[in-house]
C-alpha positions as CSV (number, residue, x, y, z in Angstrom):
1,M,0.2,3.4,17.9
2,R,-3.5,3.3,18.5
3,E,-3.8,7.1,18.1
4,L,-1.8,7.5,14.9
5,P,-3.8,7.9,11.7
6,L,-2.7,4.8,9.8
7,N,-3.9,4.4,6.3
8,G,-5.7,1.0,6.2
9,R,-5.0,0.4,9.9
10,N,-1.9,-1.5,8.8
11,F,0.8,-1.6,11.5
12,S,3.5,-2.5,9.1
13,H,3.7,1.0,7.8
14,L,5.0,2.2,11.1
15,V,8.4,0.8,10.0
16,Q,8.6,3.6,7.6
17,L,9.1,6.0,10.5
18,M,12.6,4.5,11.0
19,P,15.7,6.0,9.4
20,G,17.2,4.0,6.6
21,V,13.8,2.6,5.4
22,A,12.8,3.0,1.7
23,T,9.4,2.1,0.4
24,L,9.3,0.5,-3.0
25,E,6.6,0.6,-5.7
26,G,3.9,-1.9,-5.1
27,T,3.6,-1.5,-1.3
28,S,0.0,-1.8,-0.3
29,A,-1.4,0.0,2.7
30,Q,-5.0,-1.3,2.5
31,N,-4.6,-4.9,1.5
32,K,-3.6,-7.5,4.1
33,G,-2.8,-11.2,3.9
34,A,-0.5,-13.4,1.9
35,L,-2.5,-13.1,-1.3
36,A,-3.1,-9.4,-1.4
37,G,-0.7,-7.8,1.1
38,R,2.6,-6.5,-0.2
39,I,5.3,-5.0,2.1
40,H,8.1,-3.8,-0.2
41,L,10.4,-2.2,2.3
42,A,14.1,-2.0,1.8
43,V,15.9,-1.4,5.1
44,S,19.5,-0.2,5.5
45,G,20.3,-1.0,1.8
46,G,18.9,-4.5,2.0
47,G,16.4,-6.1,-0.3
48,V,12.7,-6.3,0.2
49,T,13.0,-10.0,1.0
50,G,15.6,-9.4,3.7
51,N,13.3,-8.6,6.6
52,L,12.2,-10.8,9.5
53,W,8.7,-10.3,10.9
54,L,7.8,-11.7,14.3
55,I,4.7,-11.7,16.5
56,D,5.6,-12.4,20.2
57,G,8.8,-13.9,18.9
58,V,7.0,-16.3,16.4
59,Y,8.0,-16.3,12.7
60,N,5.4,-14.4,10.7
61,N,7.0,-14.2,7.2
62,D,5.2,-15.6,4.1
63,T,7.8,-18.2,3.1
64,G,6.6,-18.1,-0.5
65,S,7.6,-14.6,-1.3
66,N,9.3,-13.6,1.9
67,R,8.2,-10.0,1.3
68,S,4.8,-10.1,2.9
69,I,3.5,-11.4,6.3
70,M,0.9,-14.0,7.2
71,V,-0.9,-12.4,10.2
72,Y,-1.8,-8.7,10.5
73,P,-2.7,-8.1,14.2
74,S,-5.1,-5.2,14.8
75,V,-3.4,-2.0,15.8
76,D,-5.7,-2.1,18.9
77,A,-4.2,-5.5,19.9
78,I,-0.6,-4.4,19.8
79,A,1.2,-3.4,22.9
80,E,4.5,-2.4,21.3
81,M,6.6,-2.9,18.2
82,K,10.4,-2.9,18.0
83,V,12.4,-2.5,14.8
84,H,16.1,-3.6,14.9
85,R,18.0,-2.4,11.9
86,N,21.6,-3.4,12.9
87,S,23.7,-4.6,15.8
88,Y,20.9,-6.8,17.0
89,G,21.4,-9.7,19.4
90,A,21.9,-13.3,18.8
91,E,18.2,-14.1,19.2
92,F,17.6,-12.3,16.0
93,G,19.3,-12.7,12.7
94,G,17.0,-14.7,10.4
95,A,17.3,-12.0,7.8
96,G,19.9,-9.3,6.9
97,G,17.5,-6.4,6.9
98,A,15.2,-5.3,9.6
99,Q,14.0,-7.5,12.5
100,V,10.4,-6.4,13.3
101,N,9.1,-7.8,16.5
102,V,5.5,-7.2,17.5
103,A,4.3,-7.7,21.1
104,T,0.6,-8.2,21.6
105,R,-1.4,-6.9,24.5
106,G,-2.5,-9.0,27.5
107,G,-5.2,-8.9,30.0
108,S,-5.0,-7.7,33.6
109,D,-6.8,-8.1,36.9
110,D,-9.4,-5.5,35.7
111,F,-11.9,-5.6,32.9
112,H,-10.9,-3.4,30.0
113,G,-12.6,-3.2,26.6
114,S,-13.0,-0.9,23.7
115,A,-14.9,-0.6,20.4
116,F,-13.8,1.5,17.4
117,Y,-14.9,2.6,14.0
118,F,-13.0,4.5,11.3
119,G,-14.6,5.4,8.0
120,R,-13.7,7.0,4.7
121,D,-16.0,8.1,1.9
122,E,-15.5,9.7,-1.5
123,A,-17.8,12.6,-0.5
124,L,-15.1,13.7,1.9
125,G,-12.2,13.3,-0.5
126,A,-10.6,15.7,-2.9
127,D,-11.4,15.7,-6.6
128,N,-9.3,13.6,-8.9
129,Y,-7.7,15.9,-11.5
130,F,-8.6,13.6,-14.4
131,L,-12.3,13.4,-13.3
132,R,-13.0,17.1,-12.7
133,S,-14.5,17.6,-16.1
134,T,-17.0,14.8,-15.4
135,G,-18.2,16.1,-12.1
136,R,-17.6,12.6,-10.6
137,K,-15.3,11.1,-8.0
138,E,-13.6,7.8,-7.6
139,P,-16.0,5.5,-5.6
140,L,-14.5,4.9,-2.1
141,Q,-16.3,3.4,0.9
142,R,-13.9,2.2,3.6
143,H,-15.1,0.8,7.0
144,D,-12.7,-0.4,9.7
145,F,-14.4,-1.5,12.9
146,G,-13.8,-3.9,15.8
147,W,-13.5,-4.5,19.5
148,T,-11.1,-5.5,22.2
149,L,-11.6,-7.2,25.6
150,G,-9.1,-8.0,28.4
151,A,-10.1,-9.5,31.7
152,P,-8.9,-11.9,34.5
153,I,-9.6,-15.6,34.6
154,L,-7.8,-16.0,38.0
155,R,-6.9,-12.7,39.5
156,G,-3.1,-12.3,39.8
157,K,-2.4,-15.5,37.9
158,L,-4.2,-15.9,34.6
159,H,-5.7,-13.4,32.2
160,F,-7.0,-13.2,28.7
161,F,-7.1,-10.6,25.9
162,A,-9.1,-10.9,22.7
163,S,-9.7,-8.6,19.7
164,Q,-11.4,-8.7,16.4
165,E,-11.3,-6.3,13.5
166,W,-13.1,-6.0,10.1
167,N,-11.8,-4.1,7.1
168,R,-14.4,-3.6,4.3
169,E,-13.7,-1.5,1.3
170,R,-15.2,-0.7,-2.1
171,R,-12.8,1.3,-4.2
172,G,-12.9,2.5,-7.8
173,V,-9.6,2.8,-9.6
174,L,-9.1,5.5,-12.3
175,R,-7.3,4.4,-15.4
176,S,-6.2,6.9,-18.0
177,G,-4.6,6.5,-21.4
178,Q,-3.3,8.6,-24.3
179,V,-5.5,8.5,-27.4
180,P,-5.0,10.1,-30.8
181,T,-6.8,13.3,-31.6
182,A,-9.3,13.6,-34.5
183,E,-6.6,15.1,-36.7
184,E,-4.1,12.4,-35.9
185,R,-6.6,9.7,-36.7
186,Q,-6.7,11.2,-40.2
187,G,-2.9,11.2,-40.5
188,R,-2.4,14.9,-39.8
189,F,0.4,15.3,-37.1
190,G,1.1,19.0,-37.7
191,G,-0.9,20.4,-34.8
192,P,0.5,21.7,-31.5
193,G,1.8,19.0,-29.2
194,I,1.7,18.6,-25.5
195,P,5.1,18.3,-23.9
196,G,5.6,14.8,-22.3
197,C,2.4,13.4,-23.8
198,T,2.4,13.8,-27.6
199,P,4.3,11.0,-29.3
200,P,7.1,11.7,-31.8
201,R,6.1,12.8,-35.3
202,P,5.8,9.7,-37.6
203,L,8.5,9.1,-40.1
204,D,8.2,7.8,-43.6
205,P,9.4,4.2,-43.4
206,F,10.8,4.3,-47.0
207,T,12.9,7.5,-46.5
208,G,13.4,7.7,-42.7
209,R,12.4,11.4,-42.9
210,P,9.2,13.2,-41.7
211,F,6.3,13.3,-44.1
212,P,5.8,16.7,-45.8
213,G,4.0,18.9,-43.4
214,N,3.8,16.0,-41.0
215,V,0.8,14.7,-42.9
216,I,0.5,11.1,-44.0
217,P,-0.9,11.0,-47.5
218,D,-4.3,9.3,-47.8
219,S,-2.9,6.8,-50.3
220,R,-0.5,5.5,-47.5
221,L,-3.3,4.9,-45.0
222,S,-4.8,1.5,-44.7
C-alpha cells in the first residue's frame, strides 16, 4: 500500500479496487476527518451508510452520518487492510455492506524508521480547458509529509511503533456558468445556438408561441 500512488494519501480509496464497489458523487479523496471527509461507497448493492470501518478491530465509524470515519491512519502506519464483502464470520456483521478492517504496524527487536514527502503543484499539472484562454491555472499546492519509527522497549517482549503525518493543501476551485450573449441581453434570440448549452427560445407568455424572428420587442422589455 505504501508504494501505490494514492490521491490525498487516503487509504479508504483502496476499497475501490474490490469488485462490487461503486463510488458515489461527493466522495472526497483529499479531505479527512468527520467534518470534511466523505466516503460514499456502495458495496455489493448496499447503501453508503451500510459499511463498517474498523482499526485493529475497534469501531471507527462516524456515528452521526455513518458514511465517514473518525480516524484516518497514515498509509505508512498500516500493515494490512482486509475488505469483507459477503460471507464474513460472526465477529463481523455490524453493517450489511463491506467490513473494512485495518491493521496497524508494530515495532520489532530492531530500530526501523522512515521519512517521506509527496508534493503537487499547479506548474506540473495540465491546463484546465476553461482557463486556457486566460493563460492561468487553478492554484494547487499540496504537501504530504511525515515520519515513522518502530523500536524495541524490551527486546523479544515489548515494542512500540509511532507515526505522524501532515497534509497541507491550498487549492483553487474553478466555477463556470452560462451567461447571455450581448444579443440575448437585448432580446434577440435568433443567433446560432450551442447544442447542450443554449437555453430554449423564449415564448410569448400571451400566445404561447415564439416571438417573430425570435426577437422580443423593445416595448416588452422592462
